[in-house]
C-alpha positions, 0 to 999 in steps of 0.5 A: 769336652772329652778332655774336661777336667773334673774341676770344670763341672760345677754342680752347685747353683740354682736351677734355671738361673744364671748360676745354674750347674755348669761346665767351665772349660778354661780353653777350647779349640778356638782359644777362648774359655767357654762356660756353659750352663748344662741341661737337666739331661746333661746334669744327670749324666755329669752327676753320675760321673762323680760316683763312677769307678774312675772318680779318682781321675782328674778327668770327667771322661778318663781313658779306659786303660789310663785314668791319668789321661782323658778319653781320646776322640778316637776312643769315643768314636770307636765306642760309638761305632761299636754301639751302632753295630751292636744296636743295629742303628745307622752309623754316626759319629760324635760330630754328627750329634753336634751337627744334628742338635744344631739343626734341630734347634734351628728348626725349633726357631732357636736364634742362630746367633745364640746356637752359634754362641752355645757351640762356641762359634759366636766370636769368630764371625767377624773381626770386631767380635773376634778381637773385642767381644769378651761378653759371656752371653749367659742369657743366650746360653741359658735360652739354648740350654732350655731349648735343648731340654725341651727338644730332649723332653719331646724326643723322650715323650715319643719313645715307646 
């Protein structure tokens, strides 16, 4: 996601519909495009990026010293490490957040196949799906999006 171009973020669309605001990634690590309806929480963050100082960059997350390049994973990891040190929280990595979210969703009974689809792992399970499956799984992605929002809403409600 750190390499996402601004044009990948589509804010239009009816909320909680198949045409909801989304992030469209033309090519991902597994070589497939990945089109995700974003959560309400992510929509707030992505909408805020439209008005930030780096809004002239082609990237949603530009490199701090060179807006013509995307934010690198190394820079993001260093920023997270710095945050952990400053906030005196147990160190974690961006990958830990992805893994934790997946486990939290599974603990809340989100179907594993749908969580795998959300994480763009849904087409790698077997030969038939890897080679022949071209479905977009919009409804499955929307259900996981809603589960993420529910989880984050519950976590926010627990904050002091």
